[in-house]
Each structure stands twice: as structure tokens, then as C-alpha cells.
N, CA and C atoms of all chains as a GROMACS GRO file, in nm:
protein
  600
    1MET      N    1  10.679  13.718   9.055
    1MET     CA    2  10.824  13.648   9.140
    1MET      C    3  10.898  13.653   8.958
    2PRO      N    4  11.020  13.694   8.981
    2PRO     CA    5  11.080  13.705   8.846
    2PRO      C    6  11.142  13.526   8.820
    3LEU      N    7  11.157  13.517   8.711
    3LEU     CA    8  11.221  13.412   8.644
    3LEU      C    9  11.323  13.393   8.664
    4GLU      N   10  11.402  13.321   8.730
    4GLU     CA   11  11.565  13.322   8.771
    4GLU      C   12  11.629  13.206   8.658
    5LEU      N   13  11.725  13.249   8.606
    5LEU     CA   14  11.784  13.177   8.485
    5LEU      C   15  11.961  13.193   8.523
    6THR      N   16  12.026  13.117   8.561
    6THR     CA   17  12.160  13.144   8.520
    6THR      C   18  12.216  13.171   8.395
    7THR      N   19  12.337  13.259   8.401
    7THR     CA   20  12.399  13.278   8.273
    7THR      C   21  12.438  13.154   8.196
    8ALA      N   22  12.477  13.049   8.222
    8ALA     CA   23  12.482  12.889   8.138
    8ALA      C   24  12.380  12.874   8.090
    9GLN      N   25  12.280  12.868   8.202
    9GLN     CA   26  12.130  12.822   8.113
    9GLN      C   27  12.092  12.900   8.019
   10LEU      N   28  12.112  13.015   8.039
   10LEU     CA   29  12.079  13.107   7.894
   10LEU      C   30  12.165  13.113   7.811
   11ALA      N   31  12.277  13.091   7.810
   11ALA     CA   32  12.364  13.047   7.699
   11ALA      C   33  12.322  12.924   7.597
   12ALA      N   34  12.276  12.837   7.707
   12ALA     CA   35  12.220  12.693   7.669
   12ALA      C   36  12.106  12.727   7.574
   13ILE      N   37  12.014  12.839   7.605
   13ILE     CA   38  11.877  12.828   7.523
   13ILE      C   39  11.962  12.946   7.384
   14LEU      N   40  12.053  13.023   7.419
   14LEU     CA   41  12.069  13.089   7.283
   14LEU      C   42  12.167  13.015   7.208
   15GLU      N   43  12.244  12.920   7.240
   15GLU     CA   44  12.298  12.815   7.164
   15GLU      C   45  12.225  12.748   7.062
   16HIS      N   46  12.111  12.684   7.167
   16HIS     CA   47  12.004  12.577   7.055
   16HIS      C   48  11.946  12.700   6.963
   17CYS      N   49  11.920  12.804   6.977
   17CYS     CA   50  11.826  12.890   6.898
   17CYS      C   51  11.944  12.942   6.759
   18ARG      N   52  12.011  12.963   6.824
   18ARG     CA   53  12.146  12.989   6.695
   18ARG      C   54  12.184  12.875   6.617
   19ARG      N   55  12.182  12.753   6.714
   19ARG     CA   56  12.228  12.635   6.588
   19ARG      C   57  12.101  12.598   6.512
   20GLU      N   58  11.997  12.585   6.571
   20GLU     CA   59  11.865  12.579   6.446
   20GLU      C   60  11.830  12.684   6.359
   21ALA      N   61  11.867  12.818   6.389
   21ALA     CA   62  11.858  12.923   6.289
   21ALA      C   63  11.910  12.896   6.148
   22PRO      N   64  11.826  12.909   6.046
   22PRO     CA   65  11.731  13.022   6.050
   22PRO      C   66  11.587  12.952   6.083
   23LEU      N   67  11.590  12.812   6.137
   23LEU     CA   68  11.459  12.738   6.157
   23LEU      C   69  11.441  12.826   6.328
   24GLU      N   70  11.317  12.804   6.339
   24GLU     CA   71  11.244  12.869   6.488
   24GLU      C   72  11.310  12.723   6.589
   25ALA      N   73  11.364  12.770   6.706
   25ALA     CA   74  11.400  12.615   6.770
   25ALA      C   75  11.297  12.695   6.892
   26CYS      N   76  11.309  12.550   6.984
   26CYS     CA   77  11.213  12.544   7.109
   26CYS      C   78  11.258  12.462   7.205
   27GLY      N   79  11.175  12.477   7.326
   27GLY     CA   80  11.217  12.383   7.423
   27GLY      C   81  11.166  12.452   7.570
   28ILE      N   82  11.194  12.380   7.679
   28ILE     CA   83  11.092  12.372   7.809
   28ILE      C   84  11.212  12.405   7.895
   29LEU      N   85  11.154  12.465   8.006
   29LEU     CA   86  11.280  12.517   8.137
   29LEU      C   87  11.161  12.452   8.245
   30ALA      N   88  11.250  12.385   8.332
   30ALA     CA   89  11.201  12.331   8.454
   30ALA      C   90  11.243  12.349   8.584
   31GLY      N   91  11.160  12.355   8.667
   31GLY     CA   92  11.242  12.394   8.824
   31GLY      C   93  11.163  12.406   8.911
   32ARG      N   94  11.186  12.500   9.021
   32ARG     CA   95  11.088  12.500   9.125
   32ARG      C   96  11.087  12.674   9.180
   33ASP      N   97  10.957  12.707   9.213
   33ASP     CA   98  10.965  12.836   9.288
   33ASP      C   99  11.061  12.944   9.192
   34ALA      N  100  11.003  12.946   9.067
   34ALA     CA  101  11.051  13.054   8.973
   34ALA      C  102  11.232  13.019   8.938
   35ARG      N  103  11.287  12.912   9.007
   35ARG     CA  104  11.425  12.891   8.983
   35ARG      C  105  11.449  12.766   8.879
   36VAL      N  106  11.513  12.818   8.754
   36VAL     CA  107  11.490  12.720   8.661
   36VAL      C  108  11.624  12.598   8.689
   37SER      N  109  11.586  12.470   8.690
   37SER     CA  110  11.709  12.384   8.720
   37SER      C  111  11.757  12.306   8.582
   38ARG      N  112  11.667  12.295   8.513
   38ARG     CA  113  11.700  12.209   8.391
   38ARG      C  114  11.629  12.302   8.263
   39VAL      N  115  11.735  12.267   8.165
   39VAL     CA  116  11.680  12.341   8.020
   39VAL      C  117  11.679  12.201   7.915
   40HIS      N  118  11.564  12.194   7.850
   40HIS     CA  119  11.564  12.115   7.767
   40HIS      C  120  11.525  12.186   7.615
   41PRO      N  121  11.663  12.151   7.528
   41PRO     CA  122  11.628  12.202   7.433
   41PRO      C  123  11.558  12.078   7.356
   42LEU      N  124  11.450  12.133   7.256
   42LEU     CA  125  11.403  12.007   7.200
   42LEU      C  126  11.366  12.030   7.051
   43THR      N  127  11.317  11.925   6.999
   43THR     CA  128  11.281  11.915   6.858
   43THR      C  129  11.147  12.016   6.822
   44ASN      N  130  11.202  12.094   6.698
   44ASN     CA  131  11.106  12.165   6.686
   44ASN      C  132  11.046  12.067   6.552
   45ALA      N  133  10.892  12.018   6.576
   45ALA     CA  134  10.856  11.903   6.488
   45ALA      C  135  10.779  11.984   6.342
   46ASP      N  136  10.760  12.123   6.352
   46ASP     CA  137  10.727  12.197   6.207
   46ASP      C  138  10.880  12.213   6.141
   47ARG      N  139  10.990  12.216   6.189
   47ARG     CA  140  11.109  12.243   6.093
   47ARG      C  141  11.050  12.317   6.020
   48SER      N  142  11.022  12.470   6.066
   48SER     CA  143  10.949  12.605   6.011
   48SER      C  144  11.034  12.678   6.009
   49ARG      N  145  11.072  12.786   5.931
   49ARG     CA  146  11.144  12.910   6.022
   49ARG      C  147  11.033  12.994   6.061
   50THR      N  148  10.890  12.961   6.037
   50THR     CA  149  10.774  13.060   6.093
   50THR      C  150  10.710  13.024   6.219
   51SER      N  151  10.722  12.884   6.261
   51SER     CA  152  10.657  12.811   6.349
   51SER      C  153  10.748  12.718   6.431
   52TYR      N  154  10.688  12.697   6.526
   52TYR     CA  155  10.722  12.585   6.608
   52TYR      C  156  10.613  12.462   6.679
   53LEU      N  157  10.652  12.343   6.681
   53LEU     CA  158  10.553  12.264   6.755
   53LEU      C  159  10.656  12.171   6.835
   54ILE      N  160  10.651  12.178   6.966
   54ILE     CA  161  10.756  12.084   7.043
   54ILE      C  162  10.730  11.946   7.008
   55GLU      N  163  10.803  11.875   6.960
   55GLU     CA  164  10.793  11.724   6.906
   55GLU      C  165  10.714  11.641   7.042
   56PRO      N  166  10.585  11.605   7.012
   56PRO     CA  167  10.508  11.560   7.129
   56PRO      C  168  10.576  11.421   7.220
   57ARG      N  169  10.660  11.347   7.151
   57ARG     CA  170  10.698  11.236   7.224
   57ARG      C  171  10.833  11.309   7.294
   58GLU      N  172  10.907  11.381   7.284
   58GLU     CA  173  10.998  11.472   7.338
   58GLU      C  174  10.921  11.561   7.459
   59GLN      N  175  10.824  11.593   7.426
   59GLN     CA  176  10.716  11.674   7.516
   59GLN      C  177  10.674  11.590   7.630
   60LEU      N  178  10.629  11.482   7.565
   60LEU     CA  179  10.579  11.374   7.655
   60LEU      C  180  10.669  11.312   7.793
   61ARG      N  181  10.778  11.292   7.725
   61ARG     CA  182  10.892  11.264   7.802
   61ARG      C  183  10.972  11.363   7.895
   62VAL      N  184  10.975  11.462   7.869
   62VAL     CA  185  11.024  11.558   7.938
   62VAL      C  186  10.932  11.632   8.045
   63MET      N  187  10.808  11.625   8.039
   63MET     CA  188  10.671  11.639   8.126
   63MET      C  189  10.662  11.540   8.218
   64GLY      N  190  10.698  11.416   8.177
   64GLY     CA  191  10.686  11.311   8.268
   64GLY      C  192  10.809  11.332   8.372
   65GLU      N  193  10.931  11.348   8.320
   65GLU     CA  194  11.027  11.374   8.388
   65GLU      C  195  10.980  11.461   8.496
   66ILE      N  196  10.929  11.630   8.455
   66ILE     CA  197  10.894  11.709   8.521
   66ILE      C  198  10.822  11.643   8.675
   67TRP      N  199  10.712  11.588   8.638
   67TRP     CA  200  10.631  11.517   8.715
   67TRP      C  201  10.699  11.423   8.854
   68ASP      N  202  10.784  11.345   8.775
   68ASP     CA  203  10.860  11.232   8.861
   68ASP      C  204  10.931  11.292   8.944
   69ARG      N  205  10.979  11.422   8.900
   69ARG     CA  206  11.096  11.519   8.996
   69ARG      C  207  11.005  11.588   9.087
   70GLN      N  208  10.894  11.603   9.055
   70GLN     CA  209  10.805  11.694   9.133
   70GLN      C  210  10.848  11.819   9.115
   71GLU      N  211  10.880  11.876   8.982
   71GLU     CA  212  10.942  11.966   8.951
   71GLU      C  213  10.837  12.055   8.904
   72GLU      N  214  10.831  12.201   8.842
   72GLU     CA  215  10.723  12.252   8.749
   72GLU      C  216  10.773  12.289   8.630
   73LEU      N  217  10.684  12.282   8.532
   73LEU     CA  218  10.695  12.356   8.405
   73LEU      C  219  10.712  12.498   8.426
   74LEU      N  220  10.824  12.534   8.395
   74LEU     CA  221  10.838  12.689   8.446
   74LEU      C  222  10.807  12.801   8.334
   75ALA      N  223  10.892  12.741   8.189
   75ALA     CA  224  10.876  12.802   8.066
   75ALA      C  225  10.911  12.721   7.964
   76ILE      N  226  10.822  12.787   7.859
   76ILE     CA  227  10.841  12.717   7.714
   76ILE      C  228  10.888  12.840   7.635
   77PHE      N  229  11.031  12.797   7.552
   77PHE     CA  230  11.079  12.919   7.500
   77PHE      C  231  11.091  12.861   7.367
   78HIS      N  232  11.106  12.962   7.268
   78HIS     CA  233  11.092  12.938   7.142
   78HIS      C  234  11.190  13.068   7.070
   79SER      N  235  11.234  13.066   6.974
   79SER     CA  236  11.280  13.144   6.868
   79SER      C  237  11.206  13.247   6.750
   80HIS      N  238  11.232  13.359   6.764
   80HIS     CA  239  11.185  13.416   6.638
   80HIS      C  240  11.294  13.474   6.551
   81PRO      N  241  11.346  13.385   6.458
   81PRO     CA  242  11.466  13.435   6.382
   81PRO      C  243  11.458  13.543   6.320
   82ALA      N  244  11.332  13.570   6.228
   82ALA     CA  245  11.364  13.714   6.219
   82ALA      C  246  11.275  13.818   6.251
   83SER      N  247  11.204  13.805   6.374
   83SER     CA  248  11.088  13.902   6.399
   83SER      C  249  11.131  13.910   6.535
   84PRO      N  250  11.072  14.038   6.592
   84PRO     CA  251  11.105  14.058   6.747
   84PRO      C  252  11.055  13.974   6.842
   85ALA      N  253  11.071  13.988   6.971
   85ALA     CA  254  11.071  13.893   7.070
   85ALA      C  255  10.940  13.915   7.116
   86TYR      N  256  10.799  13.932   7.045
   86TYR     CA  257  10.699  13.965   7.092
   86TYR      C  258  10.592  13.800   7.075
   87PRO      N  259  10.506  13.794   7.134
   87PRO     CA  260  10.418  13.693   7.126
   87PRO      C  261  10.335  13.724   6.987
   88SER      N  262  10.351  13.621   6.887
   88SER     CA  263  10.247  13.675   6.742
   88SER      C  264  10.098  13.593   6.787
   89SER      N  265  10.044  13.619   6.679
   89SER     CA  266   9.919  13.594   6.684
   89SER      C  267   9.878  13.435   6.700
   90ARG      N  268   9.959  13.372   6.640
   90ARG     CA  269   9.999  13.214   6.657
   90ARG      C  270  10.025  13.188   6.810
   91ASP      N  271  10.107  13.250   6.854
   91ASP     CA  272  10.200  13.200   6.995
   91ASP      C  273  10.038  13.231   7.080
   92VAL      N  274  10.003  13.324   7.069
   92VAL     CA  275   9.883  13.335   7.164
   92VAL      C  276   9.774  13.247   7.141
   93GLU      N  277   9.745  13.211   7.015
   93GLU     CA  278   9.638  13.128   6.992
   93GLU      C  279   9.652  13.004   7.072
   94LEU      N  280   9.785  12.959   7.023
   94LEU     CA  281   9.870  12.800   7.096
   94LEU      C  282   9.905  12.797   7.207
   95ALA      N  283   9.870  12.924   7.320
   95ALA     CA  284   9.942  12.926   7.464
   95ALA      C  285   9.820  12.841   7.537
   96PHE      N  286   9.860  12.733   7.530
   96PHE     CA  287   9.729  12.625   7.601
   96PHE      C  288   9.824  12.646   7.760
   97TYR      N  289   9.936  12.714   7.818
   97TYR     CA  290   9.942  12.660   7.958
   97TYR      C  291   9.952  12.817   8.032
   98PRO      N  292   9.866  12.846   8.081
   98PRO     CA  293   9.855  12.984   8.184
   98PRO      C  294   9.973  12.988   8.310
   99ASP      N  295   9.986  12.899   8.326
   99ASP     CA  296  10.096  12.911   8.435
   99ASP      C  297  10.229  12.869   8.387
  100SER      N  298  10.248  12.888   8.291
  100SER     CA  299  10.377  12.859   8.254
  100SER      C  300  10.437  13.002   8.156
  101ARG      N  301  10.560  13.066   8.150
  101ARG     CA  302  10.599  13.185   8.119
  101ARG      C  303  10.632  13.126   7.978
  102TYR      N  304  10.607  13.194   7.889
  102TYR     CA  305  10.683  13.220   7.743
  102TYR      C  306  10.801  13.299   7.723
  103ILE      N  307  10.897  13.217   7.694
  103ILE     CA  308  11.021  13.320   7.674
  103ILE      C  309  11.008  13.302   7.508
  104ILE      N  310  11.079  13.412   7.448
  104ILE     CA  311  11.081  13.438   7.309
  104ILE      C  312  11.222  13.490   7.263
  105VAL      N  313  11.282  13.456   7.200
  105VAL     CA  314  11.421  13.474   7.191
  105VAL      C  315  11.415  13.528   7.000
  106SER      N  316  11.455  13.673   7.009
  106SER     CA  317  11.467  13.706   6.861
  106SER      C  318  11.614  13.754   6.814
  107LEU      N  319  11.647  13.686   6.695
  107LEU     CA  320  11.791  13.658   6.640
  107LEU      C  321  11.775  13.762   6.546
  108ARG      N  322  11.686  13.838   6.528
  108ARG     CA  323  11.645  13.952   6.415
  108ARG      C  324  11.771  14.044   6.400
  109ASP      N  325  11.819  14.086   6.516
  109ASP     CA  326  11.953  14.188   6.542
  109ASP      C  327  12.072  14.092   6.586
  110PRO      N  328  12.176  14.129   6.583
  110PRO     CA  329  12.309  14.074   6.593
  110PRO      C  330  12.303  14.038   6.758
  111GLY      N  331  12.275  14.110   6.858
  111GLY     CA  332  12.268  14.086   6.990
  111GLY      C  333  12.102  14.060   7.029
  112PRO      N  334  12.101  13.918   7.060
  112PRO     CA  335  11.956  13.861   7.089
  112PRO      C  336  11.877  13.954   7.188
  113GLU      N  337  11.772  13.971   7.179
  113GLU     CA  338  11.623  14.013   7.250
  113GLU      C  339  11.549  13.908   7.314
  114ILE      N  340  11.584  13.905   7.430
  114ILE     CA  341  11.507  13.775   7.504
  114ILE      C  342  11.437  13.844   7.571
  115ARG      N  343  11.292  13.799   7.599
  115ARG     CA  344  11.164  13.864   7.672
  115ARG      C  345  11.058  13.722   7.687
  116CYS      N  346  10.998  13.765   7.839
  116CYS     CA  347  10.929  13.665   7.897
  116CYS      C  348  10.793  13.706   7.948
  117PHE      N  349  10.736  13.650   7.886
  117PHE     CA  350  10.589  13.694   7.911
  117PHE      C  351  10.470  13.579   7.952
  118LEU      N  352  10.385  13.618   8.017
  118LEU     CA  353  10.252  13.519   8.058
  118LEU      C  354  10.162  13.554   7.930
  119ILE      N  355  10.083  13.445   7.889
  119ILE     CA  356   9.984  13.448   7.821
  119ILE      C  357   9.845  13.406   7.877
  120ARG      N  358   9.748  13.466   7.908
  120ARG     CA  359   9.648  13.408   7.961
  120ARG      C  360   9.517  13.465   7.909
  121GLU      N  361   9.447  13.355   7.844
  121GLU     CA  362   9.326  13.388   7.815
  121GLU      C  363   9.315  13.507   7.682
  122GLY      N  364   9.450  13.485   7.615
  122GLY     CA  365   9.469  13.570   7.493
  122GLY      C  366   9.542  13.712   7.552
  123VAL      N  367   9.553  13.727   7.704
  123VAL     CA  368   9.616  13.848   7.733
  123VAL      C  369   9.792  13.832   7.738
  124ILE      N  370   9.843  13.931   7.671
  124ILE     CA  371   9.973  13.914   7.716
  124ILE      C  372  10.039  14.019   7.818
  125THR      N  373  10.113  13.973   7.898
  125THR     CA  374  10.193  14.039   8.013
  125THR      C  375  10.333  14.017   8.008
  126GLU      N  376  10.389  14.125   8.024
  126GLU     CA  377  10.550  14.059   8.048
  126GLU      C  378  10.602  14.079   8.180
  127GLU      N  379  10.699  13.965   8.187
  127GLU     CA  380  10.738  13.929   8.311
  127GLU      C  381  10.900  13.937   8.310
  128PRO      N  382  10.931  13.963   8.434
  128PRO     CA  383  11.075  13.985   8.453
  128PRO      C  384  11.154  13.896   8.425
  129LEU      N  385  11.292  13.868   8.380
  129LEU     CA  386  11.353  13.763   8.382
  129LEU      C  387  11.494  13.820   8.460
  130GLU      N  388  11.560  13.732   8.570
  130GLU     CA  389  11.644  13.766   8.648
  130GLU      C  390  11.779  13.676   8.624
  131ILE      N  391  11.870  13.741   8.553
  131ILE     CA  392  11.992  13.658   8.522
  131ILE      C  393  12.080  13.616   8.614
  132ILE      N  394  12.102  13.532   8.696
  132ILE     CA  395  12.225  13.503   8.789
  132ILE      C  396  12.331  13.450   8.792
  133GLU      N  397  12.431  13.457   8.842
  133GLU     CA  398  12.535  13.377   8.813
  133GLU      C  399  12.559  13.215   8.842
  134MET      N  400   8.661  10.409   8.959
  134MET     CA  401   8.776  10.373   8.947
  134MET      C  402   8.906  10.449   8.946
  135GLU      N  403   9.046  10.405   8.972
  135GLU     CA  404   9.111  10.506   8.981
  135GLU      C  405   9.215  10.470   8.861
  136ILE      N  406   9.284  10.612   8.811
  136ILE     CA  407   9.373  10.615   8.713
  136ILE      C  408   9.445  10.701   8.734
  137VAL      N  409   9.567  10.690   8.661
  137VAL     CA  410   9.700  10.832   8.684
  137VAL      C  411   9.692  10.864   8.544
  138LEU      N  412   9.657  11.014   8.594
  138LEU     CA  413   9.659  11.121   8.524
  138LEU      C  414   9.771  11.219   8.497
  139ASN      N  415   9.856  11.234   8.406
  139ASN     CA  416   9.966  11.315   8.390
  139ASN      C  417  10.012  11.325   8.526
  140GLY      N  418  10.072  11.169   8.571
  140GLY     CA  419  10.134  11.173   8.713
  140GLY      C  420  10.064  11.170   8.816
  141GLN      N  421   9.944  11.215   8.844
  141GLN     CA  422   9.854  11.215   8.946
  141GLN      C  423   9.715  11.134   8.934
  142ARG      N  424   9.714  11.036   9.040
  142ARG     CA  425   9.596  10.966   9.085
  142ARG      C  426   9.453  11.109   9.031
  143ARG      N  427   9.366  10.971   8.979
  143ARG     CA  428   9.230  11.060   8.972
  143ARG      C  429   9.134  10.970   8.974
  144GLN      N  430   9.039  10.983   9.010
  144GLN     CA  431   8.884  10.891   9.017
  144GLN      C  432   8.815  10.954   8.911
  145VAL      N  433   8.796  10.838   8.836
  145VAL     CA  434   8.667  10.844   8.714
  145VAL      C  435   8.584  10.744   8.693
  146SER      N  436   8.459  10.759   8.681
  146SER     CA  437   8.351  10.667   8.663
  146SER      C  438   8.412  10.545   8.598
  147GLU      N  439   8.313  10.434   8.653
  147GLU     CA  440   8.362  10.279   8.598
  147GLU      C  441   8.338  10.269   8.445
  148ASP      N  442   8.264  10.347   8.351
  148ASP     CA  443   8.235  10.328   8.210
  148ASP      C  444   8.277  10.460   8.141
  149SER      N  445   8.402  10.525   8.231
  149SER     CA  446   8.461  10.616   8.121
  149SER      C  447   8.526  10.557   8.057
  150ASN      N  448   8.563  10.666   7.946
  150ASN     CA  449   8.679  10.633   7.840
  150ASN      C  450   8.743  10.752   7.808
  151LEU      N  451   8.833  10.741   7.715
  151LEU     CA  452   8.919  10.864   7.683
  151LEU      C  453   8.823  11.013   7.637
  152SER      N  454   8.750  10.956   7.550
  152SER     CA  455   8.670  11.093   7.487
  152SER      C  456   8.587  11.185   7.625
  153ALA      N  457   8.546  11.073   7.694
  153ALA     CA  458   8.454  11.152   7.807
  153ALA      C  459   8.570  11.261   7.914
  154LEU      N  460   8.722  11.185   7.928
  154LEU     CA  461   8.804  11.252   8.009
  154LEU      C  462   8.836  11.341   7.929
  155LEU      N  463   8.849  11.364   7.809
  155LEU     CA  464   8.889  11.501   7.741
  155LEU      C  465   8.793  11.603   7.767
  156THR      N  466   8.664  11.525   7.754
  156THR     CA  467   8.570  11.639   7.770
  156THR      C  468   8.549  11.707   7.909
  157GLN      N  469   8.577  11.632   8.008
  157GLN     CA  470   8.578  11.672   8.136
  157GLN      C  471   8.700  11.785   8.160
  158LEU      N  472   8.811  11.770   8.085
  158LEU     CA  473   8.927  11.856   8.097
  158LEU      C  474   8.937  11.974   7.984
  159ALA      N  475   8.814  11.977   7.913
  159ALA     CA  476   8.774  12.079   7.869
  159ALA      C  477   8.879  12.062   7.717
  160ALA      N  478   8.938  11.966   7.654
  160ALA     CA  479   9.069  11.952   7.594
  160ALA      C  480   9.000  11.929   7.456
  161ARG      N  481   9.087  11.986   7.374
  161ARG     CA  482   8.987  11.996   7.246
  161ARG      C  483   9.113  11.841   7.164
  162PRO      N  484   9.067  11.715   7.087
  162PRO     CA  485   9.106  11.609   7.063
  162PRO      C  486   9.229  11.670   6.950
  163GLU      N  487   9.169  11.748   6.885
  163GLU     CA  488   9.304  11.824   6.752
  163GLU      C  489   9.411  11.885   6.828
  164MET      N  490   9.421  11.916   6.977
  164MET     CA  491   9.486  11.973   7.011
  164MET      C  492   9.543  11.929   7.122
  165VAL      N  493   9.583  11.806   7.137
  165VAL     CA  494   9.635  11.731   7.269
  165VAL      C  495   9.688  11.608   7.201
  166THR      N  496   9.813  11.566   7.262
  166THR     CA  497   9.871  11.428   7.259
  166THR      C  498   9.828  11.331   7.356
  167VAL      N  499   9.763  11.202   7.356
  167VAL     CA  500   9.727  11.135   7.421
  167VAL      C  501   9.805  11.031   7.415
  168GLU      N  502   9.857  10.987   7.547
  168GLU     CA  503   9.945  10.852   7.564
  168GLU      C  504   9.871  10.763   7.676
  169LEU      N  505   9.840  10.662   7.638
  169LEU     CA  506   9.791  10.512   7.713
  169LEU      C  507   9.875  10.432   7.738
  170ASN      N  508   9.924  10.425   7.857
  170ASN     CA  509  10.022  10.314   7.912
  170ASN      C  510  10.100  10.317   7.771
  171GLY      N  511  10.197  10.426   7.798
  171GLY     CA  512  10.357  10.432   7.720
  171GLY      C  513  10.268  10.426   7.556
  172ARG      N  514  10.165  10.436   7.516
  172ARG     CA  515  10.183  10.441   7.381
  172ARG      C  516  10.099  10.557   7.297
  173ILE      N  517  10.142  10.620   7.210
  173ILE     CA  518  10.051  10.753   7.173
  173ILE      C  519   9.961  10.708   7.076
  174LEU      N  520   9.849  10.747   7.119
  174LEU     CA  521   9.736  10.715   7.040
  174LEU      C  522   9.701  10.814   6.893
  175ASP      N  523   9.661  10.760   6.807
  175ASP     CA  524   9.628  10.841   6.691
  175ASP      C  525   9.462  10.869   6.727
  176ARG      N  526   9.451  10.968   6.662
  176ARG     CA  527   9.335  11.100   6.710
  176ARG      C  528   9.206  11.011   6.678
  177SER      N  529   9.185  10.896   6.580
  177SER     CA  530   9.109  10.811   6.538
  177SER      C  531   9.059  10.734   6.640
  178GLU      N  532   9.204  10.700   6.740
  178GLU     CA  533   9.189  10.585   6.844
  178GLU      C  534   9.109  10.623   6.978
  179ILE      N  535   9.122  10.778   6.980
  179ILE     CA  536   9.061  10.813   7.107
  179ILE      C  537   8.930  10.826   7.147
  180ALA      N  538   8.849  10.822   7.036
  180ALA     CA  539   8.730  10.836   7.069
  180ALA      C  540   8.657  10.686   7.139
  181ASP      N  541   8.713  10.582   7.103
  181ASP     CA  542   8.616  10.481   7.142
  181ASP      C  543   8.724  10.426   7.250
  182ALA      N  544   8.830  10.466   7.280
  182ALA     CA  545   8.930  10.366   7.377
  182ALA      C  546   8.877  10.384   7.544
  183PRO      N  547   8.834  10.274   7.567
  183PRO     CA  548   8.768  10.264   7.705
  183PRO      C  549   8.919  10.278   7.807
  184LEU      N  550   8.871  10.317   7.932
  184LEU     CA  551   8.984  10.311   8.035
  184LEU      C  552   8.941  10.186   8.153
  185LYS      N  553   9.056  10.138   8.185
  185LYS     CA  554   9.048  10.044   8.304
  185LYS      C  555   9.104  10.090   8.439
  186PRO      N  556   9.087  10.050   8.555
  186PRO     CA  557   9.178  10.061   8.691
  186PRO      C  558   9.323  10.049   8.665
  187GLY      N  559   9.399  10.162   8.720
  187GLY     CA  560   9.515  10.179   8.681
  187GLY      C  561   9.607  10.216   8.565
  188ASP      N  562   9.524  10.287   8.468
  188ASP     CA  563   9.540  10.323   8.350
  188ASP      C  564   9.628  10.442   8.370
  189GLN      N  565   9.757  10.423   8.286
  189GLN     CA  566   9.832  10.542   8.308
  189GLN      C  567   9.825  10.617   8.179
  190VAL      N  568   9.769  10.735   8.187
  190VAL     CA  569   9.712  10.827   8.100
  190VAL      C  570   9.815  10.974   8.097
  191LYS      N  571   9.858  11.012   7.976
  191LYS     CA  572   9.912  11.138   7.945
  191LYS      C  573   9.846  11.226   7.857
  192ILE      N  574   9.797  11.322   7.890
  192ILE     CA  575   9.710  11.411   7.815
  192ILE      C  576   9.782  11.559   7.824
  193LEU      N  577   9.842  11.599   7.711
  193LEU     CA  578   9.906  11.744   7.682
  193LEU      C  579   9.902  11.800   7.582
  194HIS      N  580   9.845  11.934   7.600
  194HIS     CA  581   9.812  12.053   7.509
  194HIS      C  582   9.928  12.058   7.418
  195PHE      N  583   9.934  12.049   7.302
  195PHE     CA  584  10.040  12.083   7.206
  195PHE      C  585  10.125  12.189   7.300
  196MET      N  586  10.261  12.226   7.233
  196MET     CA  587  10.344  12.350   7.284
  196MET      C  588  10.371  12.397   7.135
  197GLY      N  589  10.319  12.510   7.102
  197GLY     CA  590  10.341  12.556   6.998
  197GLY      C  591  10.340  12.693   6.944
  198GLY      N  592  10.336  12.740   6.828
  198GLY     CA  593  10.350  12.888   6.811
  198GLY      C  594  10.440  12.936   6.673
  199GLY      N  595  10.456  13.027   6.679
  199GLY     CA  596  10.551  13.088   6.580
  199GLY      C  597  10.534  13.233   6.523
  200ARG      N  598  10.625  13.288   6.423
  200ARG     CA  599  10.589  13.446   6.426
  200ARG      C  600  10.437  13.426   6.343
   0.00000   0.00000   0.00000
């Protein structure tokens, strides 16, 4: 089932990634049945150009909201400011959420590249993204 | 006894503690954030932290990566 994002939600993700550049940006997408209802741009605790760690207190808060609202963690997104939109070895090593998609936004080229993956037991599988109005 | 783990009720043994719970969840302490009744615990506090009925526990693996 493709992950459904609205154009406004996609714009919010891109805005966060561009605002944080050249540092990596990150966040969480919540919703139900593969349809995103909320975008949570979050703090990269690493403050790094080459790595990210979602700030743990923010992660706890957002996941608590997701449970309270009986939503699902649909995707974790982050940016690659200067490299392709494909999971790095570190992305795979730290992929602890096999049911969540991982969205990567590459800002290497002027037109951003956005791709979506599942990462399960070290295996990367690309997943479709559907952008709706 | 019953605790609430990540928003869901869960039965654990009477003498359970956080360390045992992490083991049950196959979670590596150095790769998770643990919150007990609203307070984030330092890693050094996890090993001996007892659990009591009604405790609200959140255990979340890190979300991270990078190029």
C-alpha cells in the first residue's frame, strides 16, 4: 500500500529539510492506514551534516501523542544534504522500526529527490509514495 | 502485576524490573530511551530500577542514522 502524503505535507517536510541544511533534518509522520495525518518536524540532537538522532524527549512526546490518538507511526524522515536519497549503512544499522517506512530527502541537487523505503533485518526495499491534493 | 508499556497494558511478574523488561523486549539499553512515570532515566539508573503496579513505562529505540 503506497504511503499517501498531501502536497502540503510534502511541502512541510521539504521546508524543514531546507531550513536545517546544511545539517541533516529529521521528523516523524503519523496517521492511519498509510495515509499521513500529521507531520512532526523534530530536532536533530546530533546537529550534524552527516547524521541524525531524533531528540529523545521530542520522540517520546510525539510517540505518546500517536498512542493517545490511536494513530500509527507511518514514517521516519530525514535529509541527506549532500548525498543521494538512499539508506546509508548507518541508516540500516539504526533501523529499529521494521513497520515504519523511512523517507529520505536528498538536497544534493536543486530539485530535491525523495524516496521511501522499508528496512527490515538489514534488507532495503523501496516503497511507493503517492502525493495527493 | 500490571503496568502500562508504550501506551498499552502489560502484565509483568511481581518481582520484575526495568532491566528484565528490556531483556524481554530484546532491547539493548544503549539503544533505547526509557521513561518511567514521566521521567527519563539515565542508563545507570535502568539496571536496578524496580517496577510497581500501575507504572507508566515508555521504552523507545532511537530513531537515527545518517549518511
